[in-house]
C-alpha positions in Angstrom: 0.0 0.0 0.0 1.4 3.3 -1.0 1.6 6.4 1.3 -1.2 8.1 -0.5 -3.4 5.1 0.0 -2.6 5.0 3.7 -3.6 8.6 4.1 -6.8 8.0 2.2 -7.7 5.0 4.3 -6.8 6.8 7.5 -9.2 9.7 6.6 -11.9 7.2 5.8 -11.6 5.3 9.1 -11.2 8.3 11.4 -13.4 10.9 9.7 -10.5 13.4 9.6 -10.0 15.6 6.6 -7.2 14.7 4.2 -4.7 17.3 5.6 -5.1 16.2 9.2 -4.9 12.5 8.2 -1.7 13.3 6.2 -0.1 14.9 9.2 -1.1 12.0 11.4 0.3 9.4 9.1 3.6 11.3 8.5 4.1 11.7 12.3 3.5 8.0 12.8 6.0 7.0 10.1 8.6 9.4 11.6 8.2 7.7 15.0 8.5 4.2 13.4 11.7 5.3 11.5 13.2 6.5 14.8 12.4 3.4 16.6 13.6 1.0 13.9 16.8 3.0 13.7 17.6 1.9 17.3 15.7 -1.5 17.4 15.2 -4.1 14.7 11.5 -4.7 15.5 8.4 -2.8 16.8 5.5 -4.6 18.3 2.0 -3.3 17.3 -0.8 -4.6 19.5 -3.6 -6.3 17.7 -1.6 -6.3 14.4 1.8 -7.9 14.7 5.5 -6.8 14.6 7.4 -4.6 12.3 10.9 -6.0 11.6 13.9 -4.8 9.6 15.6 -7.7 7.7 17.9 -8.2 4.6 16.2 -8.7 1.3 16.0 -12.2 0.1 18.2 -13.4 -2.8 16.4 -14.1 -6.1 16.0 -12.9 -9.7 13.6 -10.3 -11.2 12.3 -10.3 -14.7 14.1 -8.0 -17.2 12.7 -4.5 -18.0 11.9 -5.7 -21.6 11.0 -9.0 -23.1 14.0 -11.2 -23.6 16.2 -9.2 -21.3 18.5 -11.2 -19.0 17.7 -12.0 -15.4 18.2 -9.2 -12.8 19.3 -10.1 -9.3 17.2 -8.6 -6.4 19.0 -5.5 -5.3 20.9 -5.9 -2.0 19.6 -3.9 0.9 17.0 -4.1 3.8 13.2 -4.1 3.9 10.7 -3.3 6.6 8.2 -6.2 6.9 5.1 -6.6 9.1 4.9 -10.0 10.6 1.2 -9.7 11.1 -1.1 -12.2 13.0 -3.2 -14.4 10.8 -6.4 -12.8 12.2 -5.1 -9.3 11.3 -4.2 -10.2 7.8 -7.5 -11.9 7.1 -9.5 -8.9 8.7 -7.6 -6.3 6.7 -7.7 -8.0 3.4 -11.4 -9.0 3.6 -12.5 -5.3 4.1 -13.6 -3.8 0.8 -11.9 -0.6 -0.5 -14.1 2.5 -0.2 -16.3 3.0 -3.3 -15.3 -0.4 -4.8 -17.4 -3.4 -5.3 -14.9 -5.3 -7.5 -13.2 -8.4 -6.0 -9.5 -8.1 -6.4 -6.5 -10.5 -5.8 -3.3 -9.0 -4.4 -4.5 -6.2 -2.1 -1.5 -6.5 0.3 1.1 -8.0 -2.0 3.6 -5.1 -2.7 7.1 -6.0 -2.4 7.7 -4.1 0.9 4.2 -4.5 2.2 3.4 -5.7 5.7 2.6 -9.4 5.8 1.3 -12.3 8.0 3.3 -13.7 10.6 4.2 -17.4 11.0 5.5 -17.0 14.5 3.6 -18.0 17.5 3.1 -15.9 20.6 3.9 -18.3 23.3 0.8 -20.5 23.3 2.6 -23.3 21.3 5.3 -25.3 22.7 7.6 -27.8 21.0 5.8 -31.1 20.4 2.3 -29.6 20.2 2.4 -29.2 16.5 4.2 -31.3 13.8 4.8 -30.9 10.1 5.6 -34.1 8.1 6.6 -34.0 4.5 5.8 -37.5 3.1 7.7 -37.5 -0.2 8.5 -40.3 -2.7 12.2 -39.9 -2.1 12.4 -38.7 1.5 10.4 -38.1 4.7 11.1 -34.8 6.5 9.9 -33.9 10.0 9.6 -30.4 11.2 8.9 -29.5 14.9 9.2 -26.5 17.2 7.9 -23.0 16.4 7.9 -21.2 13.0 10.7 -19.0 14.3 12.8 -22.0 15.6 12.2 -25.0 13.4 14.0 -28.3 14.0 14.0 -30.8 11.1 15.0 -34.4 10.7 14.7 -36.7 7.7 14.9 -40.3 6.6 15.3 -41.7 3.1 12.0 -43.3 2.0 13.5 -46.5 0.7 14.7 -49.9 1.8 16.8 -52.9 0.8 16.3 -56.5 1.7 19.0 -59.0 2.8 18.6 -62.6 3.8 17.6 -63.2 7.4 19.9 -64.9 9.9 20.2 -64.4 13.7 23.8 -63.4 13.2 22.9 -60.6 10.7 20.1 -59.4 12.9 22.5 -59.2 15.9 25.1 -57.3 13.8 22.6 -54.9 12.7 21.4 -54.2 16.1 24.9 -53.7 17.4 25.5 -51.1 14.8 22.2 -49.4 15.3 21.0 -50.0 11.8 17.3 -49.4 11.3 15.7 -52.7 10.1 12.5 -54.9 10.5 12.0 -58.6 10.2 8.4 -59.5 9.4 7.8 -62.5 11.6 8.8 -65.8 10.1 10.0 -64.2 6.8 13.3 -65.1 5.1 14.4 -61.6 4.7 15.3 -58.3 6.7 14.2 -54.9 5.4 16.8 -52.3 6.1 15.1 -48.9 5.7 15.7 -45.2 6.0 19.0 -43.5 5.6 21.0 -46.7 5.9 19.3 -48.3 2.9 21.3 -46.2 0.4 24.6 -47.2 2.0 23.8 -50.9 1.8 22.5 -50.5 -1.8 25.7 -48.9 -2.9 27.9 -51.4 -1.2 26.0 -54.3 -2.9 25.7 -52.5 -6.2 22.0 -52.8 -6.0 18.9 -50.5 -6.3 16.9 -49.4 -3.3 13.3 -50.3 -3.2 10.6 -47.6 -2.6 7.4 -47.8 -0.4 6.1 -44.9 -2.7 5.9 -44.6 -6.4 5.2 -41.3 -8.3 4.0 -39.6 -5.2 1.7 -42.4 -4.0 1.9 -45.6 -2.0 3.6 -48.2 -4.3 0.9 -50.7 -5.2 3.5 -53.2 -6.6 5.5 -53.3 -3.5 4.5 -56.0 -1.0 6.3 -54.2 1.9 5.0 -50.7 1.1 2.8 -50.1 4.1 4.8 -51.9 6.9 8.1 -50.1 5.7 6.3 -46.7 5.5 5.1 -47.2 9.1 8.5 -48.2 10.2 10.2 -45.2 8.6 7.5 -42.8 10.0 8.0 -44.3 13.4 11.7 -43.4 13.2 10.7 -39.7 13.0 7.3 -39.5 14.8 6.8 -41.2 18.1 3.4 -42.4 19.4 1.5 -40.0 21.6 -1.6 -40.0 23.8 -2.1 -36.3 23.8 -3.6 -35.8 20.4 -1.1 -33.3 19.0 -1.8 -31.6 15.7 0.1 -33.1 12.8 -0.2 -32.0 9.2 1.2 -34.1 6.5 1.8 -33.4 2.8 0.0 -35.0 -0.1 0.4 -34.4 -3.9 -2.2 -32.7 -6.1 -4.1 -34.5 -8.9 -2.0 -35.4 -12.0 -2.4 -33.1 -14.8 -0.5 -35.0 -17.5 -2.6 -38.2 -17.4 -2.1 -41.4 -15.5 -3.9 -42.8 -12.5 -3.4 -41.0 -9.1 -5.4 -42.7 -6.4 -5.0 -39.8 -4.1 -8.1 -40.8 -2.0 -6.6 -44.1 -1.0 -3.1 -42.7 -0.4 -4.4 -39.8 1.9 -6.7 -42.1 3.8 -4.2 -44.7 4.6 -1.6 -42.3 5.7 -4.2 -40.4 7.9 -5.2 -43.8 9.5 -1.6 -44.7 10.2 -0.9 -41.4 11.8 -4.2 -41.3 13.7 -3.5 -44.6 15.1 -0.3 -43.2 16.5 -2.4 -40.8 18.5 -2.2 -37.7 16.4 -4.9 -35.2 15.1 -3.7 -35.9 11.6 -4.8 -34.1 8.4 -3.4 -33.6 4.9 -2.2 -30.5 3.2 -1.5 -30.0 -0.5 2.4 -30.1 -1.0 2.5 -26.9 -3.2 0.4 -25.0 -0.6 2.9 -26.1 2.1 5.6 -24.3 0.0 3.4 -21.1 -0.1 3.1 -21.3 3.7 6.8 -21.8 4.2 8.1 -19.2 1.8 5.5 -16.4 1.0 4.9 -15.1 4.3 6.0 -11.6 3.2 3.4 -11.8 0.3 0.5 -12.7 2.6 0.9 -16.2 1.5 -0.1 -15.3 -2.0 1.8 -16.5 -5.1 2.9 -19.8 -6.8 4.6 -22.5 -4.8 6.3 -25.3 -6.6 7.8 -28.5 -5.1 10.0 -30.5 -7.4 10.4 -33.8 -5.6 11.3 -37.2 -6.5 8.0 -38.7 -7.7 6.2 -35.6 -8.8 6.3 -31.8 -9.2 3.6 -30.1 -7.3 2.1 -26.7 -8.0 -0.2 -24.4 -6.1 -1.4 -20.9 -6.9 -2.7 -19.4 -3.6 -4.2 -16.2 -2.4 -4.0 -15.3 1.3 -3.4 -19.0 2.2 -6.3 -20.2 0.1 -5.5 -22.5 -2.9 -6.8 -21.2 -6.2 -5.2 -23.9 -8.4 -3.3 -27.2 -7.5 -1.9 -29.9 -9.7 1.0 -32.2 -10.1 3.1 -33.6 -13.0 4.5 -37.0 -13.0 8.0 -36.1 -14.5 10.3 -35.2 -11.7 13.6 -36.4 -10.0 13.0 -40.2 -10.2 12.1 -39.8 -13.9 15.4 -38.0 -14.5 17.3 -40.8 -12.7 15.7 -43.6 -14.5 16.0 -42.1 -17.9 19.8 -41.1 -17.4 20.4 -44.6 -16.1 18.7 -46.1 -19.1 20.9 -44.2 -21.5 24.2 -44.4 -19.7 24.0 -48.0 -18.3 24.3 -46.8 -14.7 22.2 -47.6 -11.7 19.5 -44.9 -10.8 21.0 -44.8 -7.3 24.5 -43.8 -8.7 22.9 -41.3 -11.0 21.1 -39.7 -8.1 24.4 -39.3 -6.2 26.0 -37.6 -9.2 22.9 -35.3 -9.5 22.9 -34.3 -5.9 26.6 -33.9 -5.3 28.2 -32.4 -8.4 25.5 -31.3 -11.0 25.8 -27.7 -12.2 23.1 -26.9 -14.9 24.7 -23.5 -15.5 28.0 -25.1 -16.7 28.7 -27.2 -19.8 28.4 -31.0 -19.3 31.8 -32.7 -18.5 30.8 -36.3 -19.2 28.0 -38.5 -20.6 26.2 -38.5 -17.3 26.0 -34.8 -17.0 25.0 -34.5 -20.7 22.1 -36.8 -20.0 21.1 -35.0 -16.9 21.0 -31.6 -18.8 18.8 -33.2 -21.4 16.2 -34.7 -19.0 16.2 -31.7 -16.7 15.3 -29.5 -19.7 12.4 -31.9 -20.4 11.0 -31.9 -16.9 11.3 -28.1 -16.6 9.6 -27.6 -20.0 6.8 -29.9 -19.1 6.3 -28.2 -15.7 6.1 -24.7 -17.3 3.8 -25.8 -20.1 1.5 -27.6 -17.6 1.4 -24.4 -15.5 0.5 -22.3 -18.5 -2.2 -24.7 -19.5 -3.7 -25.0 -16.1 -3.9 -21.2 -15.6 -5.6 -20.8 -19.1 -8.1 -23.6 -18.3 -9.1 -22.5 -14.7 -12.5 -21.0 -14.6 -13.5 -18.1 -12.4 -9.8 -17.1 -12.0 -9.7 -14.1 -9.6 -8.5 -10.8 -11.0 -4.8 -10.5 -10.2 -3.9 -6.9 -10.3 -0.4 -7.0 -8.9 2.6 -9.2 -10.0 3.0 -12.4 -8.0 6.1 -14.4 -6.9 7.1 -18.0 -7.9 9.1 -20.0 -5.3 10.8 -23.3 -6.3 11.6 -26.0 -3.8 12.4 -29.7 -3.5 15.6 -31.8 -4.1 15.0 -31.7 -7.9 15.2 -27.9 -7.9 18.4 -27.8 -5.8 21.2 -28.0 -8.5 22.9 -24.8 -9.5 21.3 -23.3 -12.7 17.9 -24.8 -12.2 16.5 -21.3 -11.4 17.9 -19.8 -14.5 16.6 -22.7 -16.8 13.1 -22.3 -15.2 13.1 -18.6 -15.8 14.1 -19.0 -19.4 11.3 -21.5 -19.9 8.9 -19.0 -18.4 10.2 -16.2 -20.7 10.4 -18.3 -23.9 6.7 -18.2 -24.7 5.4 -15.7 -22.3 3.4 -16.3 -19.2 -0.4 -15.5 -18.5 0.4 -13.7 -15.1 2.7 -10.9 -14.3 5.6 -12.2 -12.1 7.3 -10.1 -9.5 10.2 -12.5 -8.9 11.3 -16.2 -9.2 13.4 -17.5 -6.5 14.5 -20.7 -4.9 13.4 -21.6 -1.4 15.7 -20.9 1.5 16.1 -24.6 2.3 14.7 -26.5 -0.6 14.8 -29.9 1.1 12.8 -28.9 4.2 10.4 -26.4 2.7 7.3 -28.6 2.5 7.8 -30.0 6.0 8.1 -26.4 7.4 4.9 -25.4 5.6 3.2 -28.4 7.1 4.5 -27.3 10.5 3.1 -23.8 9.9 -0.4 -25.2 9.1 -0.2 -27.4 12.2 0.7 -24.4 14.5 -2.3 -22.4 13.2 -4.6 -25.4 13.7 -3.3 -26.5 17.1 
């Protein structure tokens, strides 16, 4: 909101003439400047807290079509970490003399925004966020201001059962389970990849393409075991929010109802008040606080890429695409003769999409990354074009990229180039990568849990 708009609104609310309202607003701003010069934050009762913080890193569109990316200028910005109730109240009020519904009322770059901090009513353990991804499970606990995360690989390997092997695994504190009477042991979680690499084998997945794997006999028991590594049983009914993907846009079956119901039952049986949250919306919660939780959140994971366009925390559009990290790993493995597990290591440890490929593995990774990004952008364009009753968006909106597949250097530039290549139906304020791509969804689930607790 610009200064002139603040003055006009102050005049409307107080009944003062414009001149008196202007003097009042300017005096208030002067006081705020003086306080912020000596302290980094100001608490405003019933509204939230003003804070001075460094600008986030990212890129801005060029001034003209085809112009190169511009980095966000360095400096500081004053941000309002408003309470949820304050944001909803302020944005739900209709401007004077206007009957038109608008999207983006409080979304200017330096505008005051909703807080994701709690005010002391929440304590660690009362709210939990859990990102249940195809590749990895990530737990987030604590408060929004002090988040603690832990993760486990969502995979397992089987080895022949013997009492000797069982004892050795116990002595070395390796996570495993032995389904009574069976001839094999399932080694799961973070240790699974180490065993797979040692035996030159591929890990097995309890989930496939974002859903419980229907072809894997150990899918549910292994999922339960991995979740139990991160989340302990409770009798207190703590609030837990877990991530689920959106419906597939590019065809294929997506039995989301079964997937969500089974996970909810599993977590509820552990004593939690468990509910699902869309993965893309969780990205919005975690990263778009300064924009009133309004914009586009994208999670590029192992099984899917999930997208959500939201306004003030309300999802306007959600969907997923099936080509993501696992597709890249399998495709590169197919054309290079390497195991997907080894390809994943190369991708996560050394891939730089902004540099020229150095070997056949990197050449293939570049090719399949381009395909995944192109499909994602084209799906987003198509979904926006097909959405009926799209709210009027009168301000540029941000796009935030998260997830392990979006982590490599150069992914952001490739995504921006794909957006610019054929234009985009919405005006974009910035495109940036999440502060912590691997934990973004879990942190967004935690924020949802904190508000619901």
